[in-house]
DOKOL-780323 format. One record per residue (C-alpha): x, y, z. Coordinates in steps of 0.001 Angstrom, whole numbers, m for minus. Each point is the difference from the previous one (the first is absolute). Last residue first. Example, Ala and Ser with C-alpha at 12.3 -4.5 7.8 and 13.67 -1.06 7.14 Angstrom:
numi xx: 13670; yy: m1060; zz: 7140;
numi xx: m1370; yy: m3440; zz: 660;
//
This chain:
numi xx: m95162; yy: m43616; zz: m30195;
numi xx: 325; yy: m421; zz: 3764;
numi xx: 2639; yy: m2724; zz: m301;
numi xx: 2404; yy: 2311; zz: m1872;
numi xx: m406; yy: 2824; zz: 2511;
numi xx: 562; yy: m2382; zz: 2886;
numi xx: 3142; yy: m1321; zz: m1654;
numi xx: 1237; yy: 3497; zz: m744;
numi xx: m645; yy: 1001; zz: 3580;
numi xx: 1887; yy: m3047; zz: 1250;
numi xx: 2960; yy: 813; zz: m2270;
numi xx: 85; yy: 3591; zz: 1280;
numi xx: m104; yy: m1198; zz: 3599;
numi xx: 2963; yy: m2315; zz: m660;
numi xx: 1907; yy: 2816; zz: m1724;
numi xx: m706; yy: 2289; zz: 2941;
numi xx: 1256; yy: m2694; zz: 2376;
numi xx: 3142; yy: m517; zz: m2081;
numi xx: 545; yy: 3762; zz: m146;
numi xx: m308; yy: 211; zz: 3778;
numi xx: 2527; yy: m2801; zz: 354;
numi xx: 2364; yy: 1778; zz: m2372;
numi xx: m460; yy: 3244; zz: 1920;
numi xx: 971; yy: m1739; zz: 3256;
numi xx: 3032; yy: m1600; zz: m1683;
numi xx: 1068; yy: 3429; zz: m1297;
numi xx: m457; yy: 1559; zz: 3442;
numi xx: 2067; yy: m2771; zz: 1597;
numi xx: 2683; yy: 472; zz: m2666;
numi xx: 130; yy: 3727; zz: 727;
numi xx: 557; yy: m688; zz: 3700;
numi xx: 2694; yy: m2564; zz: m764;
numi xx: 1656; yy: 2446; zz: m2406;
numi xx: m116; yy: 2813; zz: 2561;
numi xx: 1532; yy: m2354; zz: 2581;
numi xx: 2753; yy: m947; zz: m2459;
numi xx: 637; yy: 3685; zz: m678;
numi xx: 436; yy: 504; zz: 3739;
numi xx: 2538; yy: m2839; zz: 58;
numi xx: 1812; yy: 1484; zz: m3004;
numi xx: m28; yy: 3441; zz: 1638;
numi xx: 1454; yy: m1456; zz: 3213;
numi xx: 2693; yy: m1777; zz: m2016;
numi xx: 849; yy: 3350; zz: m1591;
numi xx: 317; yy: 1560; zz: 3451;
numi xx: 2173; yy: m2902; zz: 1153;
numi xx: 2228; yy: 340; zz: m3050;
numi xx: 255; yy: 3750; zz: 572;
numi xx: 1067; yy: m431; zz: 3620;
numi xx: 2627; yy: m2612; zz: m880;
numi xx: 1394; yy: 2064; zz: m2903;
numi xx: 108; yy: 3427; zz: 1626;
numi xx: m22; yy: 2247; zz: m3068;
numi xx: 1775; yy: 3348; zz: m88;
numi xx: m829; yy: 3090; zz: 2043;
numi xx: m397; yy: 2751; zz: m2630;
numi xx: m740; yy: m1996; zz: m3155;
numi xx: m2147; yy: m2427; zz: 2017;
numi xx: m1990; yy: 2870; zz: 1529;
numi xx: m496; yy: 1678; zz: m3396;
numi xx: m1185; yy: m3253; zz: m1581;
numi xx: m2575; yy: m362; zz: 2766;
numi xx: 336; yy: m2424; zz: 2880;
numi xx: m2411; yy: m2965; zz: 144;
numi xx: m2270; yy: m292; zz: 3065;
numi xx: m3023; yy: 1158; zz: m2086;
numi xx: 580; yy: m270; zz: m3767;
numi xx: 1381; yy: 2891; zz: m2031;
numi xx: m1319; yy: 3065; zz: m1863;
numi xx: m931; yy: 1769; zz: 3258;
numi xx: m3532; yy: 1418; zz: m603;
numi xx: m1291; yy: m2385; zz: m2686;
numi xx: 1777; yy: m2925; zz: 1682;
numi xx: m1694; yy: 696; zz: 3352;
numi xx: m3474; yy: 287; zz: m1591;
numi xx: 475; yy: m3300; zz: m1853;
numi xx: 1207; yy: m1748; zz: 3150;
numi xx: m3049; yy: 1249; zz: 1921;
numi xx: m2307; yy: m1171; zz: m2830;
numi xx: 1729; yy: m3374; zz: m8;
numi xx: m967; yy: m305; zz: 3651;
numi xx: 2790; yy: 18; zz: 2533;
numi xx: 492; yy: m3285; zz: 1825;
numi xx: m425; yy: 256; zz: 3744;
numi xx: 1768; yy: m3031; zz: 1492;
numi xx: m2108; yy: m1566; zz: 2771;
numi xx: m443; yy: m3324; zz: m1808;
numi xx: 3744; yy: m408; zz: m467;
numi xx: 1182; yy: m431; zz: m3599;
numi xx: 1830; yy: 3357; zz: m78;
numi xx: 1856; yy: m1154; zz: 3117;
numi xx: 2176; yy: m1951; zz: m2459;
numi xx: 1923; yy: 3270; zz: m387;
numi xx: 3508; yy: m1264; zz: 819;
numi xx: 1141; yy: 2575; zz: 2559;
numi xx: 2724; yy: 2432; zz: m1055;
numi xx: 3065; yy: 99; zz: 2273;
numi xx: 1848; yy: m3198; zz: 868;
numi xx: m873; yy: m1528; zz: m3355;
numi xx: 3344; yy: m1551; zz: m917;
numi xx: 521; yy: 680; zz: m3707;
numi xx: 1601; yy: m2587; zz: m2275;
numi xx: 1037; yy: 1123; zz: m3489;
numi xx: 646; yy: m2562; zz: m2733;
numi xx: 2090; yy: m640; zz: m3102;
numi xx: 1906; yy: 3284; zz: 134;
numi xx: 903; yy: 2938; zz: m2210;
numi xx: m51; yy: 3348; zz: 1815;
numi xx: m143; yy: 3186; zz: m2069;
numi xx: 1721; yy: 3252; zz: 840;
numi xx: 1074; yy: 1995; zz: 3031;
numi xx: 54; yy: m2667; zz: 2676;
numi xx: m173; yy: 865; zz: 3706;
numi xx: 470; yy: m2780; zz: 2533;
numi xx: m158; yy: 655; zz: 3754;
numi xx: m1776; yy: 3254; zz: m872;
numi xx: 1089; yy: 3556; zz: m925;
numi xx: 2920; yy: m997; zz: m2243;
numi xx: 1997; yy: 3084; zz: m1091;
numi xx: 2804; yy: m1104; zz: m2318;
numi xx: m2397; yy: m1512; zz: m2531;
numi xx: 178; yy: m2720; zz: m2649;
numi xx: m211; yy: m2640; zz: 2696;
numi xx: m87; yy: 1430; zz: 3522;
numi xx: 308; yy: m1910; zz: 3272;
numi xx: m1097; yy: 1518; zz: 3330;
numi xx: 1948; yy: m708; zz: 3170;
numi xx: 843; yy: m3120; zz: 1997;
numi xx: 856; yy: m2035; zz: m3069;
numi xx: 332; yy: m3773; zz: 308;
numi xx: 1272; yy: m2292; zz: m2757;
numi xx: m777; yy: m3698; zz: m167;
numi xx: 2772; yy: m2286; zz: m1170;
numi xx: 1305; yy: m1020; zz: m3428;
numi xx: 1354; yy: 3436; zz: m864;
numi xx: 455; yy: 1193; zz: m3581;
numi xx: 979; yy: 3619; zz: m627;
numi xx: m579; yy: 1738; zz: m3314;
numi xx: 46; yy: m766; zz: m3696;
numi xx: m1838; yy: m3242; zz: 642;
numi xx: 72; yy: m2894; zz: m2438;
numi xx: 1724; yy: m2208; zz: 2603;
numi xx: m3226; yy: m847; zz: 1887;
numi xx: m1564; yy: m1402; zz: m3181;
numi xx: 2943; yy: m2258; zz: m794;
numi xx: 1794; yy: 943; zz: m3229;
numi xx: m303; yy: m2606; zz: m2724;
numi xx: 2442; yy: m2444; zz: m1587;
numi xx: 1617; yy: m1111; zz: 3230;
numi xx: 3206; yy: m2057; zz: 218;
numi xx: 130; yy: m3174; zz: 2076;
numi xx: m381; yy: m488; zz: 3747;
numi xx: 62; yy: m3322; zz: 1836;
numi xx: m2132; yy: m465; zz: 3099;
numi xx: 1195; yy: m363; zz: 3578;
numi xx: 2331; yy: m1987; zz: 2221;
numi xx: 2809; yy: 2343; zz: m1194;
numi xx: m1354; yy: 1957; zz: m2995;
numi xx: 1118; yy: m1603; zz: m3225;
numi xx: 886; yy: 2506; zz: m2719;
numi xx: m1113; yy: m1455; zz: m3306;
numi xx: 2185; yy: 560; zz: m1868;
numi xx: 3786; yy: m236; zz: m77;
numi xx: 2403; yy: 2738; zz: 1134;
numi xx: 1948; yy: 2488; zz: m2102;
numi xx: m1647; yy: m1258; zz: m3180;
numi xx: m3449; yy: m1381; zz: 800;
numi xx: m1036; yy: 3421; zz: 1305;
numi xx: 347; yy: m683; zz: 3727;
numi xx: 1932; yy: 3081; zz: 1150;
numi xx: 1549; yy: 217; zz: 3479;
numi xx: 129; yy: 3448; zz: 1599;
numi xx: 2332; yy: m1; zz: 3046;
numi xx: m2032; yy: 2248; zz: 2355;
numi xx: 2840; yy: 1392; zz: 2145;
numi xx: m1224; yy: 2715; zz: 2367;
numi xx: m1340; yy: 3548; zz: m434;
numi xx: m776; yy: m663; zz: m3625;
numi xx: 701; yy: 1519; zz: m3408;
numi xx: m907; yy: m1475; zz: m3343;
numi xx: 558; yy: 482; zz: m3700;
numi xx: m1896; yy: m2165; zz: m2477;
numi xx: 1080; yy: m1031; zz: m3497;
numi xx: m2396; yy: m1742; zz: m2391;
numi xx: 1434; yy: m2730; zz: m2216;
numi xx: m3376; yy: m1271; zz: m1150;
numi xx: m1368; yy: m429; zz: 3504;
numi xx: m2665; yy: 1904; zz: 1921;
numi xx: 262; yy: m466; zz: 3770;
numi xx: m1900; yy: m2355; zz: 2348;
numi xx: 970; yy: 850; zz: 3581;
numi xx: 626; yy: m2867; zz: 2426;
numi xx: 716; yy: 590; zz: 3681;
numi xx: 2850; yy: m1434; zz: 2016;
numi xx: 993; yy: m1280; zz: 3409;
numi xx: 704; yy: m3450; zz: m1493;
numi xx: m1530; yy: m1447; zz: 3166;
numi xx: m2887; yy: m2150; zz: m1093;
numi xx: m3729; yy: m629; zz: 265;
numi xx: m1399; yy: 3528; zz: m373;
numi xx: 3421; yy: 1239; zz: m1118;
numi xx: m464; yy: 1023; zz: m3643;
numi xx: m1839; yy: 3256; zz: 703;
numi xx: m1521; yy: 923; zz: m3348;
numi xx: 155; yy: 2583; zz: m2775;
numi xx: m1778; yy: 901; zz: m3213;
numi xx: 297; yy: 924; zz: m3677;
numi xx: 2661; yy: 2739; zz: 194;
numi xx: 1282; yy: 1670; zz: m3176;
numi xx: m3316; yy: 1469; zz: m1034;
numi xx: m753; yy: 2649; zz: m2607;
numi xx: 2139; yy: m1379; zz: m2817;
numi xx: 647; yy: 1971; zz: m3183;
numi xx: 859; yy: 3046; zz: 2079;
numi xx: m1820; yy: 3223; zz: 799;
numi xx: m1626; yy: m464; zz: 3400;
numi xx: 2302; yy: m2594; zz: 1539;
numi xx: m989; yy: m1480; zz: 3340;
numi xx: 152; yy: 1721; zz: 3418;
numi xx: m407; yy: m2728; zz: 2625;
numi xx: m94; yy: 420; zz: 3787;
numi xx: 64; yy: m3417; zz: 1640;
numi xx: m563; yy: m1190; zz: 3560;
numi xx: 878; yy: m3612; zz: 749;
numi xx: m780; yy: m1275; zz: 3501;
numi xx: 1121; yy: m2334; zz: 2785;
numi xx: m411; yy: 1063; zz: 3613;
numi xx: m132; yy: m3608; zz: 1248;
numi xx: 2259; yy: m3030; zz: m350;
numi xx: m1299; yy: m3026; zz: m1897;
numi xx: 2731; yy: m1378; zz: m2194;
numi xx: 1918; yy: 3200; zz: m667;
numi xx: m3020; yy: 2385; zz: 193;
numi xx: 1691; yy: 2467; zz: m2310;
numi xx: 506; yy: 3716; zz: 657;
numi xx: m621; yy: 2388; zz: m2873;
numi xx: 186; yy: 3571; zz: m1242;
numi xx: 6; yy: 162; zz: m3784;
numi xx: 477; yy: 3177; zz: m2054;
numi xx: m477; yy: 156; zz: m3741;
numi xx: 983; yy: 2404; zz: m2781;
numi xx: m207; yy: m1375; zz: m3513;
numi xx: 694; yy: 1186; zz: m3519;
numi xx: m792; yy: m1220; zz: m3497;
numi xx: 1314; yy: m1886; zz: m3023;
numi xx: m58; yy: 3195; zz: m2077;
numi xx: 2934; yy: m1111; zz: m2214;
numi xx: 1763; yy: m3021; zz: 1465;
numi xx: 2106; yy: m1021; zz: 3025;
numi xx: m493; yy: 3418; zz: 1723;
numi xx: m2033; yy: 2340; zz: m2232;
numi xx: m2435; yy: 1123; zz: 2734;
numi xx: 2985; yy: 887; zz: 2195;
numi xx: m909; yy: 118; zz: 3694;
numi xx: m319; yy: m3715; zz: 730;
numi xx: m403; yy: m659; zz: 3720;
numi xx: m441; yy: m2479; zz: 2839;
numi xx: 211; yy: 1110; zz: 3643;
numi xx: 104; yy: m2622; zz: 2745;
numi xx: m553; yy: 750; zz: 3686;
numi xx: 422; yy: m2859; zz: 2454;
numi xx: m1948; yy: 208; zz: 3236;
numi xx: 1922; yy: m116; zz: 3287;
numi xx: 767; yy: m2585; zz: 2668;
numi xx: 3691; yy: m45; zz: m1019;
numi xx: m281; yy: m3665; zz: m985;
numi xx: m2788; yy: 876; zz: m2453;
numi xx: 1849; yy: 2961; zz: m1540;
numi xx: 1378; yy: m1992; zz: m2912;
numi xx: m3365; yy: m1310; zz: m1151;
numi xx: 1434; yy: m1615; zz: m3141;
numi xx: m1500; yy: 832; zz: m3375;
numi xx: m1165; yy: m2725; zz: m2398;
numi xx: m664; yy: 666; zz: m3686;
numi xx: m2839; yy: m1842; zz: m1686;
numi xx: m345; yy: 734; zz: m3733;
numi xx: m2574; yy: 2150; zz: m1791;
numi xx: m540; yy: m934; zz: m3652;
numi xx: m654; yy: 2123; zz: m3103;
numi xx: 3672; yy: 1027; zz: m373;
numi xx: 1166; yy: m3625; zz: m118;
numi xx: 2871; yy: m1410; zz: 2029;
numi xx: 2555; yy: 2190; zz: 1726;
numi xx: m287; yy: 2094; zz: 3166;
numi xx: 2991; yy: 2315; zz: 529;
numi xx: 1469; yy: 1143; zz: 3303;
numi xx: 1072; yy: 3248; zz: 1638;
numi xx: 1818; yy: 1226; zz: 3112;
numi xx: m398; yy: 1977; zz: 3200;
numi xx: 265; yy: m1256; zz: 3605;
numi xx: m333; yy: 2030; zz: 3197;
numi xx: 1869; yy: m1569; zz: 2933;
numi xx: m1855; yy: 1596; zz: 2952;
numi xx: 1724; yy: m1069; zz: 3212;
numi xx: 3488; yy: m240; zz: m1534;
numi xx: m269; yy: 3441; zz: m1585;
numi xx: m1353; yy: 1526; zz: 3229;
numi xx: 2841; yy: m1596; zz: 1989;
numi xx: 2558; yy: 1488; zz: m2402;
numi xx: m1494; yy: 3484; zz: 459;
numi xx: m17; yy: m341; zz: 3799;
numi xx: 3660; yy: m1080; zz: m85;
numi xx: 899; yy: 2948; zz: m2258;
numi xx: m1750; yy: 2405; zz: 2375;
numi xx: 1946; yy: m1400; zz: 2962;
numi xx: 3286; yy: 472; zz: m1902;
numi xx: m893; yy: 3652; zz: m665;
numi xx: m790; yy: 585; zz: 3685;
numi xx: 3342; yy: m1542; zz: 990;
//
């Protein structure tokens, strides 16, 4: 009886989670990526569909064509329902003739109910193996197995791609939604000591800093601000080998550089330098006026001297 019960449980588990494994081939040209639709088989079971795509043998289909390991978790909107997403983890080829086998992906159900996503896959007779937790029914639109373009229900038509979409060039995880991390995040380090710790260079177009700490030093222009004399600054530099309010090289090497604080300190120095320049300009203008008066007096004296002869 116990053995029969175990068999029933095992059969129920198979029926509940019908894992599917197979392969397919994308024809057409090797330099083109063709739309292939994958059915969201888990949608009716109120679960996400998991699709794994792979090519382990670098020589499959042709010498050094390349390898691929990719994992897609997705749940389509199906004509407007919520909780839709496509998360992708792509590991392209590192030693094949072709680096990328995936050019992009898209939920094809914004205005329809095909319950499918589109993934653009490299053609040229390239074989792909797949495994999924539910039926995904890959359908290839390469102009041979099915005609091009693929027409999204109540939506746009989709032809092959010649270039890889920017978001699909990743060798890591792609997620279209915001990510939240409660702890510290480390890049290039296993011991992050701040919310984000990066060991290495950061390449970005812009950095925005919210000034909740250092005060913007416009107070330098207030009438009651005591500006050090240049003599005081000179004496300080001779003793300390760095400007007042600016950390020394040894301090920065030991404690690091606080970007917002340093920028505000540098701004303060620029504003002080502006005041010095204004003061120097006033002195120069005063000397110029004195020189003009002296020149005028000199000309008068010369005139008097000339008339007296």
